[in-house]
C-alpha positions, 0 to 999 in steps of 0.5 A: 453671239448666237452663231458662236453658240450654235457652231459650238453646239453643232461641233459638240454634237458631231464629235459626240457622233464620232464617239458613238460610232466608235462605241458601236464599232467597239461593241462589235469587237468580241472579247471572251464573253457573249454579247448580242452586239457582236452579231446584231448588225450583221447583214443577212440576205433575207428575201433578196434584200440585205437586212440587219440580223436584229431586224429578223431575229431575237438575239440572247446571251443565256450563258456568258459564252453562248449566243442564241439567235432565234429567227422569227421566220425559219426560212432565214436560218440558212441566210443567217448561218451564211452571214455569220460564216462570212463575217470575220468573227471567227465563230462557227454557228451550230443550228438545229434548223430553228435556233442558231447557237454561237459558242464563243471560244476563248480568245488566243493570245494572238487573236487578242493582239489582233483585236487590240490592233483593230480597236486601236485603229478604230480609236485613231479613226475617231480621233482623226474625225474629231480633229477634222471637225475641229478644223471645220469649226475653226474655218467657220469661225475664221470666215465669220470673223472675216465677214465681220460677223464676230470680232477678233476677241470672239474668234480667240474665245471661240477657237479656245472653246473648240480646242477644249471640245476637241481635247475633251472628246479625244480624252473620252476616246482614249478612256474608252480605248483603255477600257476596251483594251483591258477587256480584250487582254483580260484572260 
């Protein structure tokens, strides 16, 4: 029985990980308002190494439509500007040599629809990941049953529990998708 609980626990953790990855991806997709999550994981070339922006600068949102990036080392300003321009954010940085300002423009209807498609695609990737985890857990349970580690009744209970975990995870993904989609389409 301990093996069953362990398998369910590991499956739950993996499914939660897929949902967390989706949440992080959603945070990086901009709506009409400024959020440090839009840029904090951008990769910046800093002294010849690729470094996340949040590791070399402070990122704040002093106004709803403005991000301010203040690098701790002024020599990183050019690299940060280059990383922002190279990203698909569609935002042009404004720099005074010490601080970089990112004015967040209003999203056009077309851009909202494109972002909505991106969000739906990312949600589907998370659903596929969850279903893959369900398949792996079911296979592990069947192997345990074939090896006589668990009974057929245990297998039946286990596959039902795995399906319940899957349904709950997919429901959570769908709720997050609805919320993000509504946020994107809000004018």
